Every structure is written in structure tokens, then in C-alpha cells.
C-alpha positions as CSV (number, residue, x, y, z in Angstrom):
1,M,69.9,52.6,-10.4
2,A,73.4,54.4,-8.8
3,R,73.2,56.6,-6.1
4,R,75.6,59.2,-4.9
5,S,74.6,60.1,-1.4
6,T,75.4,58.3,1.9
7,I,72.4,57.8,3.9
8,A,72.0,57.0,7.8
9,A,69.7,55.6,10.2
10,I,69.3,54.3,13.6
11,A,69.1,50.3,12.9
12,S,68.2,49.2,16.1
13,P,64.9,48.6,18.1
14,P,63.5,51.8,19.4
15,G,63.9,52.2,23.2
16,P,66.8,51.8,25.8
17,G,69.3,48.9,25.3
18,A,72.4,47.6,26.2
19,R,73.9,48.5,22.6
20,G,72.3,50.5,19.9
21,V,73.2,50.4,16.1
22,I,73.5,53.3,13.6
23,R,73.9,52.3,10.0
24,L,75.4,53.8,7.5
25,S,75.8,53.4,3.4
26,G,77.3,55.4,0.3
27,P,80.4,56.9,-0.8
28,R,81.4,58.9,2.0
29,A,80.3,56.7,5.0
30,F,83.8,55.8,6.3
31,E,84.6,59.9,5.6
32,F,82.1,60.8,7.6
33,V,82.7,58.2,11.0
34,R,86.6,59.2,10.6
35,A,85.4,63.0,10.8
36,C,83.6,62.3,14.2
37,A,85.3,59.7,15.7
38,R,88.8,58.7,17.3
39,F,90.0,55.0,16.9
40,D,92.1,53.2,19.2
41,A,94.3,51.4,16.1
42,P,96.0,53.2,13.0
43,G,94.4,52.6,9.8
44,A,91.0,52.4,11.0
45,L,88.1,51.6,8.3
46,E,90.6,50.8,5.7
47,A,90.0,47.5,5.6
48,R,86.8,45.0,6.5
49,G,86.7,44.5,10.5
50,A,85.6,45.8,13.9
51,W,87.6,49.1,14.9
52,R,87.4,50.4,18.7
53,G,87.2,53.8,19.3
54,R,85.5,57.2,20.7
55,L,82.7,59.2,18.8
56,H,82.4,62.9,19.3
57,D,78.5,63.8,19.1
58,G,79.0,67.4,19.4
59,E,78.3,67.4,22.8
60,G,80.6,64.5,24.5
61,E,82.1,61.2,23.5
62,Q,80.7,58.0,23.4
63,P,82.6,54.3,23.2
64,L,82.4,53.2,19.6
65,I,82.6,49.9,18.0
66,A,82.6,50.9,14.1
67,L,82.4,47.8,11.9
68,A,83.3,48.1,8.5
69,M,82.0,46.8,5.1
70,P,83.7,48.1,1.9
71,G,81.8,47.8,-1.2
72,P,80.9,46.0,-3.0
73,R,81.5,43.1,-0.7
74,S,78.3,44.6,1.4
75,F,74.3,44.4,1.6
76,T,74.0,47.4,-0.8
77,R,77.2,47.0,-2.5
78,E,78.1,50.5,-1.6
79,D,80.6,51.1,1.7
80,V,78.9,50.0,4.7
81,C,79.8,51.0,8.3
82,E,78.0,49.9,11.5
83,L,78.4,52.2,14.4
84,H,77.9,50.2,17.8
85,L,77.2,52.7,20.7
86,P,75.5,52.8,24.2
87,G,72.0,51.8,23.4
88,S,70.3,55.0,25.1
89,P,67.9,56.9,22.6
90,P,69.3,60.6,23.5
91,L,73.0,59.7,22.7
92,L,71.7,57.4,19.7
93,S,69.9,60.4,18.1
94,A,72.9,62.9,19.0
95,A,75.0,60.8,17.2
96,L,73.1,60.4,14.0
97,A,72.3,64.2,14.5
98,R,76.0,64.7,14.1
99,L,76.5,62.4,11.3
100,V,73.7,64.4,9.4
101,A,75.8,67.5,10.3
102,L,78.8,66.4,8.3
103,G,76.3,65.6,5.3
104,A,74.8,62.1,5.7
105,E,71.2,62.3,4.6
106,L,68.6,60.4,6.7
107,A,67.6,57.1,5.3
108,A,64.0,56.5,4.3
109,P,62.0,53.0,5.1
110,G,63.5,50.3,3.9
111,E,66.2,52.6,1.9
112,F,69.2,49.9,2.5
113,T,67.1,46.9,1.2
114,R,66.1,49.1,-1.6
115,R,69.9,49.9,-2.7
116,A,70.7,46.4,-2.2
117,F,67.9,45.6,-4.8
118,E,69.0,48.2,-7.0
119,S,72.3,47.4,-7.3
120,G,71.5,43.5,-7.6
121,R,72.7,42.2,-4.5
122,I,69.4,41.0,-4.0
123,D,66.1,40.3,-6.3
124,L,62.9,41.6,-5.3
125,S,61.4,38.3,-3.9
126,Q,64.4,38.5,-1.4
127,A,63.8,41.8,-0.6
128,E,60.1,40.7,0.8
129,G,62.1,38.0,2.8
130,V,63.7,41.1,4.5
131,L,60.5,42.3,5.2
132,E,59.1,39.2,6.2
133,L,62.0,38.3,8.9
134,V,61.3,41.8,10.5
135,M,57.6,41.6,10.9
136,A,58.0,37.8,11.6
137,H,55.6,37.2,14.9
138,D,56.6,33.5,15.8
139,E,59.1,30.9,14.9
140,A,56.9,29.6,11.9
141,E,56.9,33.2,10.0
142,R,60.8,33.3,10.9
143,R,61.4,30.4,9.1
144,A,59.2,31.2,6.2
145,A,60.4,34.3,5.8
146,T,64.1,33.1,6.0
147,A,63.2,30.2,3.1
148,L,62.2,33.3,0.8
149,L,65.5,35.6,1.8
150,F,68.0,33.1,1.2
151,G,66.7,32.4,-2.2
152,G,64.4,29.4,-2.2
153,L,62.2,30.9,-4.8
154,S,64.9,32.7,-6.7
155,Q,66.8,29.3,-7.0
156,R,63.5,27.7,-8.4
157,L,63.1,30.7,-10.7
158,A,66.5,30.8,-12.5
159,S,66.3,27.4,-14.0
160,L,62.4,27.6,-14.9
161,R,63.0,31.0,-16.6
162,A,65.8,29.5,-18.4
163,R,63.5,26.8,-19.4
164,L,60.7,29.0,-20.4
165,L,63.1,31.2,-22.2
166,D,64.5,28.4,-24.4
167,V,61.2,27.1,-25.5
168,R,60.3,30.9,-26.5
169,V,63.5,31.1,-28.7
170,L,63.1,27.8,-30.5
171,C,59.4,28.5,-31.2
172,E,60.5,32.1,-32.7
173,A,63.1,30.7,-34.5
174,S,60.7,28.1,-35.9
175,L,58.8,30.8,-37.6
176,D,61.4,31.6,-40.4
177,F,61.3,27.7,-41.3
178,D,59.2,25.4,-43.1
179,E,58.5,21.9,-41.4
180,A,60.9,20.2,-44.0
181,D,63.6,22.8,-43.0
182,T,66.5,21.8,-40.8
183,G,65.8,24.7,-38.7
184,H,62.4,24.0,-38.0
185,V,61.3,22.5,-34.5
186,P,58.5,20.1,-34.5
187,H,55.2,20.8,-32.5
188,E,55.7,17.8,-30.3
189,E,59.2,18.7,-29.0
190,L,58.0,22.2,-28.2
191,R,54.8,20.9,-26.7
192,E,56.9,18.6,-24.8
193,R,59.4,21.5,-23.3
194,A,56.3,23.6,-22.6
195,A,54.8,21.1,-20.4
196,I,57.8,20.4,-18.6
197,V,57.9,24.2,-17.7
198,A,54.1,24.1,-16.7
199,Q,55.2,21.3,-14.1
200,E,57.7,23.5,-12.9
201,L,55.7,26.5,-12.6
202,E,53.0,24.3,-10.6
203,A,55.7,23.0,-8.1
204,A,57.1,26.5,-7.6
205,L,54.0,27.9,-6.8
206,G,53.4,24.5,-4.5
207,W,56.6,25.5,-2.8
208,E,55.6,29.0,-2.1
209,R,52.4,27.9,-0.6
210,S,54.3,25.3,1.8
211,R,56.2,28.0,3.2
212,T,53.4,28.0,5.7
213,R,53.6,32.1,6.2
214,R,50.8,33.1,8.2
215,A,49.2,36.6,6.1
216,Q,50.8,39.3,7.9
217,R,48.7,41.3,10.5
218,P,46.9,44.3,8.7
219,R,48.3,47.6,9.9
220,V,46.1,50.5,10.9
221,V,47.5,53.5,11.2
222,L,46.3,56.8,13.6
223,V,46.3,60.0,12.1
224,G,45.1,63.4,12.8
225,Q,46.3,66.9,14.2
226,P,48.5,67.4,17.2
227,N,46.6,66.6,20.7
228,A,43.5,65.2,18.8
229,G,43.5,62.3,21.3
230,K,45.5,59.5,19.2
231,S,48.0,58.5,21.6
232,T,45.5,58.2,24.6
233,L,43.3,56.5,21.9
234,F,46.2,54.1,21.1
235,N,46.9,53.3,24.5
236,A,43.3,52.3,25.5
237,L,43.3,50.0,22.2
238,V,46.3,48.1,22.9
239,G,47.2,48.6,26.3
240,G,50.3,50.6,25.4
241,E,52.0,53.2,27.4
242,A,52.0,55.8,24.6
243,L,53.5,59.2,26.1
244,V,50.3,61.6,26.7
245,S,51.2,65.6,27.0
246,E,49.2,68.7,26.3
247,R,51.9,69.9,24.6
248,A,51.5,69.5,20.8
249,G,54.3,67.1,19.1
250,T,54.8,64.8,22.0
251,T,54.6,62.0,19.6
252,R,57.3,61.7,16.8
253,D,58.5,58.2,16.4
254,A,55.8,55.8,15.3
255,L,54.5,53.6,18.0
256,R,53.0,50.3,17.4
257,G,51.1,47.7,19.1
258,I,49.0,44.7,18.7
259,W,45.2,45.6,18.8
260,R,43.2,42.0,19.4
261,L,39.9,42.5,17.9
262,P,37.3,39.5,18.0
263,T,38.0,38.0,14.6
264,L,41.5,39.1,13.8
265,D,44.7,40.9,15.4
266,C,46.1,44.1,13.7
267,E,48.9,46.3,14.0
268,L,47.9,49.8,15.4
269,V,50.4,52.6,14.8
270,D,50.2,55.9,16.2
271,T,52.2,58.6,14.1
272,A,53.2,62.2,14.9
273,G,50.6,64.8,14.9
274,E,49.8,66.9,11.2
275,S,50.6,70.6,11.2
276,E,51.0,72.8,8.6
277,A,53.4,74.9,10.8
278,F,56.1,71.9,10.5
279,L,56.3,72.5,7.0
280,A,58.0,75.4,7.1
281,L,61.4,73.8,9.3
282,A,64.2,72.8,8.0
283,D,64.6,69.0,6.4
284,D,66.8,67.7,9.2
285,H,64.7,69.3,12.1
286,P,63.0,66.6,14.3
287,D,59.2,67.4,13.9
288,R,59.9,67.9,10.2
289,V,61.6,64.3,9.9
290,A,58.8,63.0,12.0
291,Q,56.0,64.5,9.4
292,R,57.8,62.4,6.5
293,M,58.1,58.9,8.6
294,A,54.3,59.5,9.1
295,Q,53.5,60.0,5.9
296,H,55.4,56.6,4.9
297,E,53.1,55.1,7.7
298,R,50.1,56.1,5.7
299,L,51.3,55.1,2.5
300,A,51.8,51.5,4.2
301,A,48.4,51.2,5.9
302,D,45.8,48.8,5.1
303,L,43.4,51.3,7.0
304,V,43.8,55.0,8.2
305,L,41.6,56.2,11.1
306,R,41.7,59.8,11.0
307,V,41.2,61.4,14.5
308,Y,40.1,64.4,15.6
309,D,38.9,66.0,18.9
310,A,35.2,65.9,19.6
311,R,35.6,69.7,20.4
312,E,36.8,70.9,17.2
313,A,35.4,70.8,13.5
314,A,35.6,67.6,11.9
315,P,38.4,67.4,9.2
316,Q,38.3,66.7,5.7
317,R,39.1,62.7,5.0
318,A,40.6,61.0,2.4
319,E,38.8,58.5,0.5
320,G,39.0,55.1,2.3
321,E,39.6,56.6,5.8
322,L,37.7,56.4,8.7
323,L,37.0,59.2,10.7
324,V,37.3,58.8,14.4
325,R,36.1,61.5,17.0
326,A,38.3,61.0,20.1
327,Q,37.2,62.4,23.1
328,S,33.8,62.3,23.2
329,D,33.0,63.0,26.7
330,R,34.3,66.3,26.9
331,A,32.0,67.4,23.9
332,Q,28.2,68.0,23.8
333,G,25.8,67.2,21.0
334,P,26.6,64.9,18.0
335,G,29.5,65.1,15.5
336,D,30.7,63.4,12.2
337,G,32.4,60.0,12.3
338,L,32.5,57.3,14.9
339,A,32.4,58.9,18.4
340,T,35.0,57.4,21.1
341,S,36.1,58.1,24.5
342,A,39.3,56.4,25.8
343,L,38.4,57.6,29.6
344,T,35.0,56.2,29.6
345,G,35.5,53.3,26.8
346,A,32.5,54.6,25.0
347,G,32.7,54.0,21.4
348,L,35.9,51.2,21.5
349,G,34.0,48.4,20.4
350,E,32.0,50.1,17.6
351,L,35.0,51.4,16.3
352,G,36.7,47.7,16.4
353,T,33.5,46.6,14.3
354,A,34.0,48.9,11.8
355,V,37.7,48.4,11.3
356,E,36.8,44.7,10.9
357,R,34.1,45.3,8.6
358,A,36.6,47.6,6.6
359,L,39.6,45.2,6.6
360,S,37.3,42.1,5.4
361,E,36.2,44.3,2.4
362,R,39.6,45.5,1.4
363,Q,41.0,41.7,1.5
364,A,37.9,40.1,-0.3
365,A,38.6,43.0,-3.1
366,A,42.2,42.2,-3.0
367,G,41.2,38.6,-4.4
368,S,43.2,35.3,-4.1
369,G,46.8,36.9,-4.4
370,R,45.8,38.3,-0.8
371,E,45.5,35.0,0.6
372,L,49.1,34.1,-0.2
373,S,50.4,37.6,1.1
374,E,52.8,38.2,-1.4
375,R,52.4,39.7,-5.1
376,H,54.7,36.7,-6.5
377,G,52.2,33.9,-5.5
378,E,49.8,36.0,-8.3
379,A,52.7,36.3,-10.8
380,L,53.3,32.6,-10.7
381,R,49.8,31.7,-11.5
382,R,49.8,34.1,-14.2
383,S,52.8,32.8,-15.9
384,R,51.4,29.3,-15.5
385,E,48.2,30.4,-17.4
386,R,50.0,31.8,-20.2
387,V,52.3,28.7,-20.9
388,L,49.1,26.7,-20.3
389,E,47.9,28.5,-23.2
390,A,50.7,28.1,-24.8
391,L,50.3,24.5,-24.6
392,A,46.4,24.7,-25.9
393,L,47.6,26.5,-28.9
394,L,50.3,23.7,-29.9
395,D,48.1,21.0,-29.2
396,A,45.1,22.8,-31.7
397,R,48.4,23.1,-34.3
398,G,47.9,27.2,-33.6
399,P,49.9,29.8,-35.1
400,L,53.6,29.5,-34.1
401,D,53.3,33.6,-33.5
402,L,50.3,33.1,-30.9
403,V,52.5,30.4,-28.8
404,A,55.4,33.0,-29.0
405,E,53.4,35.7,-27.5
406,S,51.9,33.3,-24.9
407,L,55.5,32.4,-24.1
408,R,56.4,36.2,-23.6
409,A,53.9,36.9,-21.5
410,G,54.7,33.9,-19.3
411,L,58.2,35.6,-19.3
412,D,57.4,38.7,-18.1
413,A,55.1,37.7,-15.5
414,L,58.4,35.7,-13.7
415,D,60.3,38.8,-14.5
416,A,58.1,40.7,-12.7
417,I,58.5,38.3,-9.4
418,E,62.2,39.2,-9.3
419,G,61.7,43.1,-9.9
420,H,63.1,43.8,-13.2
421,T,59.6,44.8,-14.7
422,S,58.2,46.4,-11.7
423,P,56.9,49.7,-11.7
424,E,58.2,52.5,-9.4
425,D,54.7,52.7,-7.6
426,V,55.1,49.0,-7.0
427,L,58.3,49.2,-5.3
428,D,57.4,52.7,-3.6
429,A,54.6,50.9,-1.9
430,L,56.8,47.5,-0.7
431,F,59.7,49.5,0.8
432,A,57.4,51.8,2.4
433,R,56.1,49.4,4.9
434,F,60.0,48.6,6.0
435,C,60.8,50.2,9.4
436,L,63.9,53.0,9.5
437,G,67.5,51.1,9.6
438,K,66.5,48.2,7.3
């Protein structure tokens, strides 16, 4: 799907550092950079390479190294430019705001990788490899993600799909011929070819298991009104240092930490407070952007904790959310939801128990595909089952049209792994799990 907009996002980790990176992709990427930068050498950005200069962010100038990657020889197959700047969050924000003012659009989480997928640069299993690599917590997970990203499964699927398609074509061709005709393919040959495909499917499934990738930590997201106590609760649960203030809207960027529960570790995410007042703001206003980012976090959550101030009335919660009554030490009397106090520690253990139970129930409901932590494990099994079904029909001398239908279903399952037949809601859910700039 062609896109004509040019997107931009901060692609380096949050917080200060020696260097920060802003990434742009789209037909006007170089135009926007030239409009706010002065380069040391003539002809900057006209060819692939690194170009030194200074970027004017609307307030002052910053030293700049711009990496030019013209399409189609880029990750997204579009013109891509990376701006390497001083790693100060305020300076990076100012530079990004300048690019947006010139006409760039803020990238959604995972939008760079999604463009690479939609342009055919990578398939969906490799996009999942990008996600796994970003979220890897140790060397074993990094190796497993790298194996997926660099096409370990895709290479197997290419030859496997070709063999399966060949069997299906021969089977359908035989439908038009009697056994005495030269165009007829004997059952024995069809069965032999289908058996080879079944063995290769089993090998591909074994390779996927052998990547020894540990299941991703489940993601638990805190949502609620500004000043409901989310950040204070976040700090108490993960030992973090989220900024806590009486002023509404202090939290804009999502904050993440590892919440260590008795039987599992999960990723806890603190999001910007929800407020209808923010909906009236301009699309590029920081509070409006924070609302969109919070919505992406909710979509990608395994479990949502809706937090409210114990001194306020309980809010409506969506199906599947857990209601948490924060700052219960400041209120008298009972209320709805799980009562907690980050100040005294009351109710935090009970909250952890409730979260473990909810996550366990959801994992159990997800079935064996959840154990592999990726949807293509299930697709491989589904393809294998349909090929084995075709083999059984061939053994029983069943109708060739039924054999062909089973083989077609097996092909469809393989195509789903690489994203050729994946519906939009599946793609939206996958790419919502990415962070900004990826």
C-alpha cells in the first residue's frame, strides 16, 4: 500500500545520552531536512552517505550528522534520513517539532517497520523479528530474534511453499484427466510429494521451537484520569522514578518498568492521563500526541489496570480491565475495585495476586499458540494438519477435488505467516506493540 506522507519520530531510547536520533521516511524526507539544516559540503543528501552540518530547530542551532538513505535501497524502500543530534530530550523534541511544522507527520508506533512490510522489503515474520529484537532482555532472546529477522523461517517457507504449490497444481491438473490419459498424475506420486511437504512442515515447526525464545513478558498498562495516582503506584510497584506532581498532564511519554510478581515478571507501563479536554487540542499538541500514544499502549496491553483516585467516584471500566482504587489512605469508607495505597503499601500484594490470576487465565485461553509466543507457530501446525488431511485422502483414494481443497487450505496457512492473507486488525495489533521510531 503506497503512502505519500513523510513520517518522523525520535528513534533513540528515552532519556539523555551522548547522541539522539530522529528518523524520517517518505518522499519529502530530504526536503524537510534541507529546509532546517545547513551542511558543510555542497550537494548534501543528494547521494547515500553521512553529511555534517547544523540544524536550526526554531530556537537555535544544533550540531548535526545526517545519514541519507535514498529509496528504494532503504529499510522502508522510501527516502530515509536519520538525524544524529545531541542526546538532550528537550533539544530532540525541539528538532522534531520543527520537522512537524515543516509538514512531516508524527510516526505511529511501528510505522517504519510497517512501511517496510507493506513495501515488500520484509515479510511479517521478519517484522516480528524486529519487534522481538527491540524487546529482547538477554542474549538468548537476542539470538532468537536475529534468527527470525534475517529470514531463518522465511527461507524455509519459500521452498516449502513452492513444493506445496507444485503438489496442488499437479492435483488440480489431474482432475481434468482420466487415469489412462498422459496428463494424469498417479496417486502414488501425489502422495510421495505431499509426504515430503508434511516432513518439511514438521522440520519448520521444529526450527521455530528450537529458537529457544522465551515468551515475552506480559504487558500491564496503567490508565486513568490525570492525578489519579498512576505514577505513584508505578513507582511503588517497580521501584521506578516516575515524575509525580499535583499538576495534571505531568506524564506524557509512556514509562516502563519490570514488575516482579511471585510467579512471573511483567512489563508495567504508565501512560498519560486521560482527559476529554485534550481532545480539543491540535493534533500536534504534546498532550494530544500523548493521548494517541496512550491509546496505542492500551491496544497492545495484555491487561489494563484502570486507576482512579479513592476520593473520586469510580469510573466505568471496559470489559477485561481491572479497577484499582489508588490513594486509599486518603479516603474513608469502602469503594469499588482493588484498594491500594502506594504510601503505606496496603493492597499492593493483593493487586499483584489479582494481576497474576488475570494474566494466567488469559494465557490459558490463548491455547498452545501462546506458548510459542507467536502466531506463525499456530499457522505452521494448521498447514501441517491440512497436508496430513490431504495425505489421508490420497491413501483412501478419495476424490482429488477434496485433496486439492486441503492443499489450498495448507497454502493459505503458510501465506498468513508472511502476512499475505493477514487481516488489518491482526496487523494493527502487531504493530501497536512496537515503540516509537521503529
